[in-house]
ROSE-4610 file (N, C-alpha, C; in Angstrom, 1 decimal, always signed):
// ROSE-4610
residu = [M/M/M/V/V/V/D/D/D/T/T/T/D/D/D/G/G/G/R/R/R/I/I/I/P/P/P/S/S/S/P/P/P/W/W/W/R/R/R/I/I/I/L/L/L/K/K/K/D/D/D/T/T/T/F/F/F/R/R/R/D/D/D/F/F/F/I/I/I/E/E/E/T/T/T/T/T/T/N/N/N/R/R/R/Y/Y/Y/F/F/F/H/H/H/I/I/I/T/T/T/A/A/A/S/S/S/K/K/K/N/N/N/G/G/G/L/L/L/S/S/S/K/K/K/V/V/V/T/T/T/S/S/S/S/S/S/N/N/N/Y/Y/Y/T/T/T/T/T/T/R/R/R/M/M/M/G/G/G/R/R/R/I/I/I/F/F/F/E/E/E/D/D/D/T/T/T/V/V/V/I/I/I/R/R/R/S/S/S/L/L/L/G/G/G/E/E/E/N/N/N/K/K/K/N/N/N/T/T/T/Q/Q/Q/G/G/G/F/F/F/R/R/R/P/P/P/N/N/N/K/K/K/T/T/T/S/S/S/T/T/T/K/K/K/K/K/K/V/V/V/I/I/I/P/P/P/D/D/D/L/L/L/V/V/V/G/G/G/N/N/N/G/G/G/G/G/G/K/K/K/H/H/H/F/F/F/F/F/F/S/S/S/T/T/T/S/S/S/G/G/G/N/N/N/P/P/P/K/K/K/D/D/D/D/D/D/I/I/I/V/V/V/F/F/F/S/S/S/F/F/F/P/P/P/N/N/N/A/A/A/T/T/T/F/F/F/V/V/V/D/D/D/A/A/A/K/K/K/F/F/F/T/T/T/S/S/S/N/N/N/V/V/V/N/N/N/F/F/F/S/S/S/P/P/P/S/S/S/Y/Y/Y/N/N/N/P/P/P/G/G/G/Q/Q/Q/I/I/I/K/K/K/G/G/G/F/F/F/I/I/I/D/D/D/V/V/V/L/L/L/S/S/S/N/N/N/M/M/M/K/K/K/G/G/G/S/S/S/Y/Y/Y/A/A/A/N/N/N/G/G/G/K/K/K/W/W/W/N/N/N/P/P/P/N/N/N/I/I/I/K/K/K/A/A/A/S/S/S/E/E/E/Y/Y/Y/G/G/G/A/A/A/A/A/A/T/T/T/L/L/L/V/V/V/F/F/F/I/I/I/T/T/T/P/P/P/E/E/E/G/G/G/T/T/T/T/T/T/L/L/L/D/D/D/S/S/S/N/N/N/I/I/I/I/I/I/E/E/E/Y/Y/Y/A/A/A/A/A/A/S/S/S/K/K/K/N/N/N/V/V/V/N/N/N/L/L/L/Y/Y/Y/Q/Q/Q/R/R/R/T/T/T/V/V/V/Q/Q/Q/Q/Q/Q/D/D/D/V/V/V/L/L/L/E/E/E/P/P/P/S/S/S/N/N/N/V/V/V/R/R/R/V/V/V/A/A/A/P/P/P/N/N/N/M/M/M/S/S/S/I/I/I/L/L/L/N/N/N/Q/Q/Q/A/A/A/L/L/L/D/D/D/Y/Y/Y/R/R/R/G/G/G/E/E/E/E/E/E/N/N/N/I/I/I/P/P/P/S/S/S/P/P/P/L/L/L/K/K/K/A/A/A/S/S/S/G/G/G/Q/Q/Q/S/S/S/V/V/V/K/K/K/V/V/V/N/N/N/W/W/W/D/D/D/K/K/K/L/L/L]
num = [1/1/1/2/2/2/3/3/3/4/4/4/5/5/5/6/6/6/7/7/7/8/8/8/9/9/9/10/10/10/11/11/11/12/12/12/13/13/13/14/14/14/15/15/15/16/16/16/17/17/17/18/18/18/19/19/19/20/20/20/21/21/21/22/22/22/23/23/23/24/24/24/25/25/25/26/26/26/27/27/27/28/28/28/29/29/29/30/30/30/31/31/31/32/32/32/33/33/33/34/34/34/35/35/35/36/36/36/37/37/37/38/38/38/39/39/39/40/40/40/41/41/41/42/42/42/43/43/43/44/44/44/45/45/45/46/46/46/47/47/47/48/48/48/49/49/49/50/50/50/51/51/51/52/52/52/53/53/53/54/54/54/55/55/55/56/56/56/57/57/57/58/58/58/59/59/59/60/60/60/61/61/61/62/62/62/63/63/63/64/64/64/65/65/65/66/66/66/67/67/67/68/68/68/69/69/69/70/70/70/71/71/71/72/72/72/73/73/73/74/74/74/75/75/75/76/76/76/77/77/77/78/78/78/79/79/79/80/80/80/81/81/81/82/82/82/83/83/83/84/84/84/85/85/85/86/86/86/87/87/87/88/88/88/89/89/89/90/90/90/91/91/91/92/92/92/93/93/93/94/94/94/95/95/95/96/96/96/97/97/97/98/98/98/99/99/99/100/100/100/101/101/101/102/102/102/103/103/103/104/104/104/105/105/105/106/106/106/107/107/107/108/108/108/109/109/109/110/110/110/111/111/111/112/112/112/113/113/113/114/114/114/115/115/115/116/116/116/117/117/117/118/118/118/119/119/119/120/120/120/121/121/121/122/122/122/123/123/123/124/124/124/125/125/125/126/126/126/127/127/127/128/128/128/129/129/129/130/130/130/131/131/131/132/132/132/133/133/133/134/134/134/135/135/135/136/136/136/137/137/137/138/138/138/139/139/139/140/140/140/141/141/141/142/142/142/143/143/143/144/144/144/145/145/145/146/146/146/147/147/147/148/148/148/149/149/149/150/150/150/151/151/151/152/152/152/153/153/153/154/154/154/155/155/155/156/156/156/157/157/157/158/158/158/159/159/159/160/160/160/161/161/161/162/162/162/163/163/163/164/164/164/165/165/165/166/166/166/167/167/167/168/168/168/169/169/169/170/170/170/171/171/171/172/172/172/173/173/173/174/174/174/175/175/175/176/176/176/177/177/177/178/178/178/179/179/179/180/180/180/181/181/181/182/182/182/183/183/183/184/184/184/185/185/185/186/186/186/187/187/187/188/188/188/189/189/189/190/190/190/191/191/191/192/192/192/193/193/193/194/194/194/195/195/195/196/196/196/197/197/197/198/198/198/199/199/199/200/200/200/201/201/201/202/202/202/203/203/203/204/204/204/205/205/205/206/206/206/207/207/207/208/208/208/209/209/209/210/210/210/211/211/211/212/212/212/213/213/213/214/214/214/215/215/215/216/216/216/217/217/217/218/218/218/219/219/219/220/220/220/221/221/221/222/222/222/223/223/223/224/224/224/225/225/225/226/226/226/227/227/227/228/228/228/229/229/229/230/230/230/231/231/231/232/232/232/233/233/233/234/234/234/235/235/235/236/236/236/237/237/237/238/238/238/239/239/239/240/240/240/241/241/241/242/242/242/243/243/243/244/244/244/245/245/245/246/246/246]
x = [-12.3/-11.1/-10.3/-9.0/-8.3/-7.2/-6.6/-5.5/-4.3/-3.1/-1.9/-1.5/-1.6/-1.2/-2.4/-3.6/-4.7/-5.1/-6.3/-6.6/-5.7/-5.6/-4.7/-5.3/-4.5/-5.0/-5.2/-5.9/-6.3/-5.1/-5.0/-3.8/-3.7/-4.9/-4.9/-4.3/-4.6/-4.1/-2.5/-2.2/-0.7/+0.0/-0.5/+0.1/+0.2/-0.8/-0.8/+0.3/+0.5/+1.4/+2.9/+3.1/+4.5/+4.9/+4.0/+4.3/+4.3/+4.2/+4.1/+5.4/+5.7/+6.8/+6.2/+6.7/+6.2/+7.3/+7.0/+7.9/+7.3/+8.2/+7.8/+6.9/+5.8/+4.9/+5.2/+5.5/+5.7/+4.5/+4.4/+3.2/+3.1/+4.2/+4.1/+3.5/+4.0/+3.4/+2.0/+1.6/+0.0/-0.7/-0.3/-1.0/-1.1/+0.1/+0.1/-1.0/-1.0/-1.9/-3.3/-3.6/-5.0/-5.4/-4.4/-4.7/-5.1/-4.4/-4.6/-6.0/-6.5/-7.8/-8.9/-8.6/-9.6/-9.8/-8.9/-9.1/-7.9/-8.2/-7.2/-7.9/-7.1/-7.5/-8.6/-8.5/-9.5/-10.9/-10.8/-12.1/-12.7/-12.0/-12.5/-12.2/-13.2/-13.1/-12.5/-12.7/-12.1/-11.0/-10.1/-9.1/-8.2/-7.7/-6.7/-7.4/-8.6/-9.3/-9.6/-10.0/-10.4/-9.2/-8.0/-6.8/-6.4/-6.5/-6.3/-7.2/-8.5/-9.4/-9.1/-8.8/-8.5/-7.3/-6.3/-5.1/-5.3/-6.1/-6.4/-7.2/-8.2/-9.0/-8.2/-7.2/-6.4/-5.5/-4.9/-4.1/-4.8/-6.0/-6.8/-7.2/-7.6/-8.0/-6.9/-5.6/-4.4/-4.1/-4.4/-4.1/-5.2/-6.2/-7.4/-8.1/-8.2/-8.9/-10.1/-10.9/-11.9/-11.5/-11.9/-11.5/-12.1/-11.3/-11.6/-12.6/-13.6/-14.4/-14.5/-13.7/-13.7/-12.8/-13.2/-12.5/-11.9/-10.7/-10.0/-9.7/-9.9/-9.6/-8.1/-7.4/-6.0/-5.8/-6.7/-6.7/-8.1/-8.3/-9.6/-10.4/-9.7/-10.4/-10.6/-10.1/-10.2/-11.7/-12.1/-13.4/-13.5/-12.3/-12.2/-11.5/-12.0/-11.4/-10.6/-9.6/-8.8/-9.2/-9.3/-9.7/-8.7/-7.8/-6.8/-7.5/-6.9/-7.4/-7.6/-6.6/-6.7/-6.2/-6.7/-6.3/-6.0/-4.9/-4.6/-4.0/-3.5/-2.9/-1.5/-0.9/+0.5/+1.0/+2.1/+2.5/+3.9/+4.3/+5.6/+5.7/+6.7/+7.0/+8.4/+8.3/+9.5/+9.9/+11.0/+11.5/+12.2/+11.8/+12.3/+13.7/+14.5/+15.9/+16.0/+14.9/+15.0/+15.1/+14.6/+14.6/+13.4/+12.5/+11.2/+10.1/+9.6/+8.6/+7.3/+7.1/+6.0/+6.2/+7.5/+7.8/+7.9/+7.6/+7.6/+6.4/+6.5/+5.3/+5.0/+3.8/+3.3/+2.3/+2.6/+1.7/+1.0/-0.3/-1.1/-1.8/-1.5/-2.1/-3.1/-4.4/-5.5/-5.4/-5.6/-5.6/-4.3/-3.2/-1.9/-1.2/-1.8/-1.2/-2.1/-1.7/-2.5/-1.7/-2.5/-2.0/-2.8/-2.1/-2.8/-2.1/-2.9/-2.4/-2.4/-1.3/-1.1/-0.6/-1.5/-1.1/-0.5/+0.7/+1.4/+2.9/+3.7/+5.1/+5.8/+5.1/+5.7/+4.6/+4.7/+3.7/+4.1/+3.4/+3.6/+3.0/+3.7/+3.3/+1.9/+1.7/+0.5/-0.1/-0.6/-1.1/-2.3/-2.5/-3.6/-5.0/-5.1/-6.5/-6.9/-5.9/-6.3/-5.1/-4.9/-3.7/-3.4/-4.4/-4.2/-4.1/-4.3/-4.5/-3.2/-2.1/-0.9/-0.4/-0.5/-0.1/-1.1/-2.4/-3.4/-3.2/-2.8/-2.4/-1.3/-0.3/+0.8/+0.4/-0.4/-0.8/-1.7/-2.6/-3.5/-2.7/-1.8/-0.9/+0.0/+0.5/+1.4/+0.6/-0.7/-1.5/-2.3/-2.2/-3.1/-2.7/-3.7/-3.6/-4.3/-3.8/-4.5/-3.8/-3.6/-2.9/-3.2/-3.3/-3.4/-2.0/-1.7/-0.3/-0.6/-0.2/-0.5/-2.0/-2.9/-4.3/-4.9/-4.2/-4.8/-4.7/-5.8/-6.0/-5.5/-4.7/-4.1/-4.5/-5.4/-5.9/-4.9/-3.9/-2.9/-1.6/-1.4/-0.1/-0.3/+0.7/+0.8/+1.6/+1.1/+1.9/+3.2/+3.1/+4.3/+5.4/+5.1/+6.2/+6.8/+6.2/+6.8/+7.3/+7.3/+7.8/+6.9/+5.6/+4.7/+3.6/+3.7/+2.8/+3.4/+2.6/+3.2/+2.3/+2.9/+2.2/+2.9/+2.0/+2.6/+2.0/+2.8/+2.3/+2.6/+1.5/+1.7/+1.6/+2.7/+2.8/+3.3/+3.2/+4.0/+5.5/+6.3/+7.7/+8.2/+9.2/+9.8/+9.1/+8.2/+7.5/+8.3/+8.6/+9.3/+8.4/+8.8/+8.0/+8.7/+7.9/+8.4/+9.2/+10.4/+11.2/+10.5/+9.6/+8.8/+8.0/+7.6/+6.7/+7.7/+8.8/+9.8/+10.2/+10.5/+10.9/+9.8/+8.5/+7.4/+7.1/+7.2/+7.0/+8.1/+9.3/+10.4/+10.2/+9.7/+9.4/+8.3/+7.5/+6.3/+6.6/+7.8/+8.1/+7.1/+6.8/+6.0/+6.8/+6.7/+7.3/+6.8/+7.6/+7.1/+7.8/+6.9/+7.3/+6.7/+7.3/+6.8/+6.8/+5.7/+5.6/+5.3/+5.5/+5.2/+4.4/+4.1/+3.2/+4.0/+3.5/+4.1/+2.9/+3.2/+2.3/+2.9/+2.0/+2.3/+2.8/+4.0/+4.7/+3.8/+3.1/+2.3/+0.9/+0.3/-1.0/-0.9/-0.5/-0.2/-1.4/-2.6/-3.7/-3.8/-3.0/-2.9/-1.8/-2.2/-1.3/-1.4/-0.3/-0.2/+0.7/+0.5/+1.4/+2.7/+3.7/+5.1/+5.5/+6.4/+6.9/+8.2/+8.0/+9.1/+8.5/+9.5/+9.2/+10.3/+10.2/+11.4/+11.1/+12.1/+12.0/+12.5/+11.5/+11.8/+12.1/+11.5/+11.8/+11.5/+12.4/+12.3/+12.2/+11.0/+10.6/+11.6/+11.7/+12.4/+11.5/+12.0/+11.3/+11.8/+10.9/+11.4/+11.9/+11.6/+12.1/+13.5/+14.0/+15.4/+15.5/+14.3/+14.4/+14.7/+15.3/+15.5/+14.2/+14.1/+12.9/+13.2/+12.7/+13.1/+12.0/+12.4/+11.4/+10.5/+9.3/+8.3/+8.9/+8.6/+9.2/+8.6/+9.4/+8.8/+7.7/+6.7/+5.4/+5.5/+4.9/+4.8/+4.0/+4.2/+3.4/+1.9/+1.2/-0.3/-0.6/-1.8/-2.3/-2.4/-2.3/-2.5/-4.0/-4.5/-5.9/-6.0/-7.1/-7.4/-7.8/-7.1/-7.4/-8.8/-9.6/-11.0/-10.9/-10.7/-10.5/-11.9/-12.9/-14.3/-14.7/-13.9/-14.3/-14.3/-15.4/-15.6/-15.0]
y = [+5.9/+6.8/+6.8/+6.8/+6.7/+7.9/+8.1/+9.0/+8.2/+8.9/+8.2/+7.1/+7.2/+6.2/+5.3/+5.7/+4.9/+5.0/+4.4/+4.4/+3.6/+3.9/+3.2/+1.8/+0.8/-0.6/-0.7/-1.7/-1.9/-1.9/-1.0/-1.1/-2.4/-3.0/-4.3/-5.4/-5.4/-6.4/-6.2/-5.0/-4.6/-5.1/-4.8/-5.3/-6.9/-7.5/-9.0/-9.5/-8.7/-9.2/-9.1/-8.2/-8.2/-9.4/-10.2/-11.5/-12.7/-12.4/-13.5/-13.4/-14.6/-14.6/-14.7/-13.8/-13.8/-14.1/-14.8/-15.1/-14.5/-14.3/-13.7/-14.7/-14.3/-15.2/-15.1/-16.3/-16.4/-16.9/-16.9/-17.5/-19.0/-19.7/-21.1/-21.3/-20.6/-20.7/-20.4/-19.3/-18.9/-20.1/-20.8/-21.9/-23.0/-23.3/-24.4/-24.1/-23.0/-22.6/-22.8/-22.3/-22.4/-24.0/-24.8/-26.2/-26.8/-26.4/-27.0/-26.5/-25.4/-24.9/-25.3/-26.3/-26.9/-26.2/-25.2/-24.6/-25.0/-25.6/-26.0/-26.0/-26.3/-26.3/-27.4/-28.4/-29.5/-29.1/-28.3/-28.0/-26.7/-25.9/-24.7/-24.5/-24.4/-24.3/-22.9/-21.9/-20.6/-20.3/-21.3/-21.2/-19.9/-19.7/-18.7/-17.3/-17.2/-15.8/-15.7/-16.7/-16.7/-16.3/-17.0/-16.7/-15.2/-14.7/-13.2/-12.4/-12.7/-11.9/-12.1/-13.3/-13.5/-12.8/-12.9/-12.1/-10.5/-10.1/-8.6/-8.2/-9.1/-8.8/-8.9/-9.7/-9.9/-8.6/-8.1/-7.0/-5.7/-5.6/-4.4/-4.4/-5.5/-5.5/-5.4/-5.9/-5.7/-4.2/-3.4/-2.0/-1.2/-1.9/-1.2/-0.4/-0.7/+0.0/-0.6/+0.2/-0.3/-0.2/-1.2/-1.2/+0.0/+0.6/+1.7/+1.1/+2.0/+1.6/+2.7/+3.8/+4.9/+4.5/+4.7/+4.5/+5.8/+5.7/+6.9/+6.6/+7.6/+7.5/+7.9/+7.0/+7.3/+8.6/+8.9/+10.3/+10.6/+11.7/+12.3/+11.5/+10.8/+9.9/+8.5/+8.1/+6.7/+6.3/+5.1/+4.6/+3.7/+3.2/+2.3/+3.0/+2.8/+3.3/+2.2/+2.7/+1.8/+2.0/+0.9/+1.0/+0.3/+1.2/+0.6/+0.1/-0.8/-1.3/-0.2/+0.7/+1.8/+3.0/+4.2/+5.5/+6.4/+7.1/+8.1/+9.4/+10.2/+11.4/+11.3/+12.2/+12.3/+13.5/+13.7/+14.8/+15.2/+16.4/+16.9/+18.0/+18.1/+19.1/+19.7/+21.0/+21.8/+22.6/+22.4/+23.2/+24.5/+25.5/+26.9/+27.0/+27.9/+28.2/+29.0/+29.6/+30.4/+29.6/+28.4/+27.5/+27.7/+28.5/+28.8/+27.9/+27.0/+26.1/+26.9/+28.1/+28.9/+29.1/+29.2/+29.4/+28.2/+27.0/+25.8/+25.7/+25.0/+24.8/+23.3/+23.0/+21.6/+21.4/+20.5/+20.2/+18.9/+18.8/+17.7/+17.4/+16.3/+16.0/+14.9/+15.3/+14.3/+13.2/+12.0/+10.9/+10.6/+11.1/+10.9/+9.6/+8.8/+7.6/+6.4/+5.4/+4.2/+3.0/+2.2/+0.9/-0.3/-1.3/-2.4/-3.7/-4.7/-6.0/-7.0/-7.6/-8.6/-9.9/-11.0/-12.3/-13.0/-12.9/-13.5/-13.6/-14.4/-14.4/-13.5/-12.9/-11.9/-10.9/-9.7/-8.7/-8.2/-8.6/-8.2/-6.8/-6.2/-4.8/-4.9/-6.0/-6.1/-7.5/-7.9/-9.3/-9.5/-10.7/-11.1/-10.8/-11.0/-10.8/-9.3/-8.4/-7.0/-6.1/-6.1/-5.7/-4.2/-3.4/-1.9/-1.4/-2.2/-1.8/-1.0/-1.6/-1.0/+0.2/+0.2/+1.3/+2.5/+2.1/+3.1/+3.7/+2.9/+3.5/+4.5/+4.2/+5.1/+6.4/+6.2/+7.3/+8.3/+7.7/+8.5/+9.3/+8.6/+9.3/+10.4/+10.1/+11.1/+12.4/+12.3/+13.4/+14.0/+13.4/+13.9/+15.4/+16.2/+17.7/+18.0/+19.1/+19.7/+19.4/+20.5/+20.3/+21.4/+21.1/+22.1/+22.4/+23.7/+24.2/+25.0/+24.5/+25.1/+25.4/+24.5/+24.6/+25.3/+26.0/+26.7/+25.9/+25.8/+24.9/+25.6/+24.8/+25.2/+24.0/+24.3/+23.2/+22.8/+23.6/+23.3/+22.6/+22.4/+21.7/+20.2/+19.7/+18.2/+17.5/+16.4/+15.7/+15.1/+14.6/+14.0/+15.1/+16.3/+17.3/+17.6/+17.3/+17.5/+16.1/+15.1/+13.8/+13.2/+13.5/+13.1/+12.1/+11.7/+10.7/+9.2/+8.3/+7.1/+5.9/+4.8/+3.5/+2.5/+1.9/+0.9/-0.4/-1.5/-2.9/-3.6/-4.3/-5.3/-6.7/-7.5/-8.8/-9.8/-11.0/-12.0/-11.8/-12.3/-12.2/-12.9/-12.4/-13.1/-12.7/-12.0/-11.5/-10.5/-10.7/-9.7/-8.9/-7.7/-6.8/-6.6/-6.8/-6.6/-5.4/-5.4/-4.3/-3.2/-3.5/-2.5/-1.7/-2.1/-1.4/-0.3/-0.7/+0.2/+1.3/+0.9/+1.8/+2.9/+2.3/+3.2/+4.2/+3.7/+4.6/+5.7/+5.3/+6.3/+7.3/+6.9/+7.8/+8.8/+8.4/+9.2/+9.9/+9.8/+10.3/+10.0/+8.7/+8.2/+7.3/+7.5/+6.7/+5.3/+4.3/+2.9/+2.2/+1.7/+1.0/-0.4/-1.3/-2.6/-2.9/-3.5/-4.1/-5.5/-6.3/-7.7/-8.0/-9.3/-9.8/-10.8/-11.0/-12.0/-12.8/-14.1/-14.9/-15.4/-15.6/-16.1/-17.5/-17.7/-19.0/-20.1/-19.8/-20.9/-20.9/-19.8/-19.7/-19.1/-19.9/-19.4/-18.6/-18.8/-18.1/-16.7/-16.4/-15.0/-14.2/-13.3/-12.6/-11.1/-10.5/-9.0/-8.4/-7.2/-6.5/-6.2/-6.5/-6.4/-5.0/-4.8/-3.4/-3.1/-3.2/-2.9/-2.2/-1.7/-1.0/-1.0/-1.5/-1.6/-0.5/+0.4/+1.5/+1.0/+0.9/+0.5/+1.6/+2.8/+4.0/+5.2/+6.0/+7.3/+8.4/+9.0/+10.1/+11.3/+12.2/+13.5/+14.6/+15.6/+16.9/+17.8/+18.1/+18.9/+20.3/+20.8/+22.1/+22.0/+20.8/+20.7/+20.5/+20.3/+20.0/+18.5/+18.2/+16.9/+16.1/+14.9/+14.1/+13.0/+13.2/+12.2/+11.1/+9.8/+8.7/+8.7/+8.2/+8.1/+7.2/+7.6/+6.8/+5.4/+4.4/+3.1/+3.1/+2.4/+2.3/+1.2/+1.3/+0.2/-1.0/-2.1/-3.2/-3.0/-3.8/-3.8/-4.7/-4.7/-5.6/-7.0/-8.1/-9.4/-9.6/-10.3/-10.6/-12.1/-12.6/-14.0/-14.0/-14.9/-14.9/-15.6/-14.9/-15.5/-16.4/-17.7/-18.7/-19.0/-18.6/-18.8/-17.8/-16.7/-15.6/-16.0/-15.7/-16.1/-15.0]
z = [+2.1/+2.1/+3.5/+3.4/+4.7/+4.6/+5.8/+5.8/+5.5/+5.5/+5.1/+5.9/+7.2/+8.1/+8.6/+8.3/+8.6/+10.1/+10.4/+11.8/+12.7/+13.9/+14.8/+15.1/+14.9/+15.2/+16.7/+17.1/+18.5/+19.4/+20.4/+21.4/+22.1/+22.4/+23.1/+22.2/+20.9/+20.0/+19.8/+19.7/+19.5/+20.8/+22.0/+23.2/+23.3/+22.9/+22.9/+21.9/+20.8/+19.7/+20.2/+21.2/+21.7/+22.4/+22.8/+23.5/+22.5/+21.2/+20.2/+19.3/+18.8/+17.8/+16.4/+15.5/+14.2/+13.2/+12.1/+11.0/+9.7/+8.8/+7.5/+6.8/+6.2/+5.4/+4.0/+3.4/+2.0/+1.4/+0.0/-0.6/-0.2/-0.1/+0.2/+1.6/+2.6/+3.9/+4.0/+3.2/+3.3/+2.6/+1.6/+1.0/+1.9/+2.6/+3.5/+4.7/+5.2/+6.2/+5.8/+4.5/+4.0/+3.8/+3.4/+3.3/+4.7/+5.7/+7.0/+7.6/+7.0/+7.4/+6.4/+5.6/+4.7/+3.4/+3.0/+1.7/+0.8/-0.3/-1.4/-2.7/-3.7/-5.0/-5.2/-4.4/-4.4/-3.9/-2.8/-2.2/-2.7/-3.5/-4.0/-5.5/-6.3/-7.7/-8.1/-7.3/-7.6/-6.6/-6.4/-5.3/-5.4/-6.6/-6.8/-6.5/-6.9/-6.8/-5.2/-4.6/-3.1/-2.4/-2.7/-1.9/-2.0/-3.2/-3.3/-2.5/-2.5/-1.6/-0.2/+0.3/+1.7/+2.1/+1.3/+1.6/+1.7/+0.7/+0.7/+2.0/+2.3/+3.5/+4.8/+4.8/+6.0/+6.2/+5.1/+5.1/+5.5/+5.0/+5.3/+6.7/+7.2/+8.7/+9.6/+9.2/+10.0/+10.1/+9.1/+9.2/+9.8/+10.2/+10.8/+10.0/+8.6/+7.6/+7.1/+6.2/+5.4/+4.0/+3.2/+1.8/+1.0/+0.2/-0.6/-1.8/-2.1/-3.2/-4.3/-4.1/-5.1/-6.2/-7.5/-8.6/-9.2/-9.8/-10.4/-11.9/-12.7/-14.1/-14.3/-15.0/-15.2/-16.1/-16.9/-17.7/-18.1/-18.7/-19.0/-20.0/-20.8/-21.8/-21.4/-20.3/-19.9/-19.7/-20.1/-20.0/-18.7/-18.2/-17.1/-16.0/-14.8/-13.6/-12.9/-12.1/-11.2/-9.9/-9.0/-7.6/-6.8/-6.1/-5.2/-3.9/-3.2/-1.9/-0.9/-0.8/+0.2/-0.5/+0.0/-0.6/+0.6/+0.4/+1.6/+1.1/+1.9/+1.5/+1.3/+0.5/+0.4/+1.2/+1.8/+2.6/+2.4/+2.5/+2.5/+3.6/+4.3/+5.3/+5.0/+4.7/+4.4/+5.5/+6.1/+7.2/+6.8/+7.5/+7.1/+7.4/+6.7/+7.0/+8.3/+8.7/+9.9/+11.1/+11.0/+12.2/+13.0/+12.6/+13.4/+12.8/+13.5/+13.1/+12.4/+12.8/+12.3/+10.8/+10.4/+9.0/+8.1/+8.8/+7.9/+7.0/+6.0/+5.0/+5.0/+5.3/+5.4/+4.3/+3.3/+2.2/+2.4/+2.1/+2.3/+0.9/+0.3/-1.1/-1.0/-1.0/-0.9/-2.1/-1.7/-2.7/-3.4/-2.8/-3.5/-3.0/-2.2/-1.8/-2.0/-2.9/-3.1/-2.5/-1.8/-1.3/-1.9/-2.3/-2.9/-2.4/-2.0/-1.6/-2.8/-2.9/-4.1/-3.5/-3.7/-3.2/-4.5/-4.6/-5.8/-5.5/-6.3/-6.1/-7.0/-8.0/-8.8/-9.3/-8.9/-9.4/-10.7/-11.8/-13.1/-13.5/-14.3/-14.8/-15.5/-16.3/-17.1/-17.0/-15.8/-15.7/-16.6/-17.0/-17.9/-17.3/-16.0/-15.5/-15.3/-15.3/-15.1/-15.7/-17.0/-17.6/-17.4/-17.3/-17.2/-15.7/-14.7/-13.4/-12.8/-12.9/-12.3/-13.0/-14.3/-15.0/-14.7/-14.6/-14.3/-12.9/-11.9/-10.5/-10.7/-11.4/-11.5/-12.3/-13.4/-14.1/-13.3/-12.5/-11.7/-10.7/-10.0/-9.0/-9.5/-10.8/-11.5/-11.8/-12.2/-12.6/-11.5/-10.3/-9.1/-8.8/-8.8/-8.6/-7.3/-6.7/-5.5/-4.2/-3.4/-2.1/-1.2/+0.1/+1.1/+1.5/+1.5/+2.0/+3.2/+4.4/+5.7/+5.7/+5.3/+5.4/+4.3/+3.4/+2.3/+1.0/+0.4/-0.8/-2.1/-2.9/-4.1/-5.1/-6.1/-6.9/-8.0/-8.2/-9.4/-9.0/-7.8/-7.3/-7.6/-8.3/-8.5/-7.4/-6.9/-5.9/-6.5/-7.7/-8.2/-8.5/-8.6/-8.8/-7.4/-6.3/-5.0/-4.5/-5.2/-4.8/-3.8/-3.8/-2.8/-3.2/-4.5/-5.0/-4.8/-4.1/-3.6/-3.9/-4.4/-4.6/-3.7/-2.9/-2.0/-2.3/-2.4/-2.6/-1.3/-0.9/+0.4/-0.1/+0.0/-0.6/+0.5/+0.1/+0.9/+0.9/+1.8/+1.7/+0.6/-0.1/-1.3/-2.6/-2.6/-3.8/-4.6/-5.8/-6.5/-7.4/-7.8/-8.6/-10.0/-11.0/-12.4/-12.5/-13.1/-13.3/-14.0/-14.9/-15.7/-14.8/-13.7/-12.8/-12.2/-11.7/-11.1/-12.2/-13.3/-14.4/-14.7/-14.8/-15.1/-14.0/-12.7/-11.6/-11.6/-11.9/-12.0/-13.1/-14.2/-15.4/-15.1/-14.1/-13.7/-12.4/-11.9/-10.5/-9.4/-9.4/-8.3/-7.4/-6.1/-5.1/-5.2/-5.0/-5.0/-3.9/-3.0/-1.8/-1.7/-1.0/-0.8/+0.7/+1.2/+2.5/+2.5/+3.6/+3.6/+4.8/+4.9/+6.1/+6.8/+8.1/+9.0/+9.6/+10.1/+10.7/+12.0/+13.0/+14.3/+14.2/+14.9/+14.8/+15.4/+16.5/+17.2/+16.6/+16.0/+15.5/+14.1/+13.1/+11.7/+11.1/+11.6/+11.0/+11.5/+12.5/+13.0/+12.2/+11.4/+10.4/+10.6/+10.4/+10.5/+9.4/+9.0/+8.2/+9.0/+8.4/+9.0/+9.1/+10.2/+10.4/+9.5/+8.2/+7.2/+6.1/+5.3/+4.0/+3.1/+1.9/+1.0/+0.0/-0.2/-1.2/-2.5/-3.5/-4.9/-5.8/-5.6/-6.3/-5.4/-5.4/-4.5/-5.5/-5.5/-6.5/-6.1/-7.0/-6.9/-6.6/-5.9/-5.8/-6.8/-7.8/-9.0/-8.7/-7.5/-7.1/-6.5/-6.4/-5.8/-4.4/-3.7/-2.3/-2.1/-0.9/-0.6/-0.4/-1.0/-0.8/+0.2/+1.4/+2.5/+2.5/+2.5/+2.4/+3.6/+3.3/+4.5/+5.6/+6.8/+7.8/+7.9/+8.4/+8.5/+9.4/+8.9/+9.8/+10.8/+11.9/+12.8/+12.2/+12.8/+12.3/+12.4/+11.6/+11.7/+12.9/+13.3/+14.4/+13.8/+14.6/+14.1/+14.0/+13.0/+12.8/+12.4/+12.7/+12.3/+10.9/+10.0/+8.7/+8.5/+7.7/+7.4/+6.2/+6.6/+5.4/+4.7/+5.4/+4.7/+3.7/+3.6/+2.7/+1.3/+0.6/-0.8/-1.7]
């Protein structure tokens, strides 16, 4: 389990990264770098699966996190759970009309943010290898209940009704998302964001999550409050890709 922004990456690595030049990493560049490090379809019988795991591992380490292992049921009758790579809180801060910060209301929704790394050129709504995963992510987030309001727990508040349920995909640059994903997220009032990765120009095996975020769907606050998008996150720390990961 992680918080919304995750643990702070190593300040030393972040400092070193300021002296490096990074370029956006596409699927093609990541494959080329893998080949230069001895990993290819010729050398690995499960190449596609391994590349997905390697990319996922790189993303998680760049954000300074540990992989989530908790599963979530999309609904009460579901027999299969979905397991996002990272899980965090959703949050909303409502500023009082009085202008006094003591009158503000701050909501924190546990488990209302899912982050998942996808190494592909197109994220499909229902891929053959795991057809119910993405729909399951959105269903779980849409139904997620429970929030702390200024520290006081309310089990009946739904994150999606406050525009605080969020799904984030981290992908190579140039990856597109199936329009059905965007439409379904909108129908369930779930925020949908996309982030990408970068690699060091001189050392392509040094990769980081880029300091960007594309808003693919901005959820509404059903109570009429303005729903301000989450602020852009700083880049992750650069990490050495583990090309030996199975």
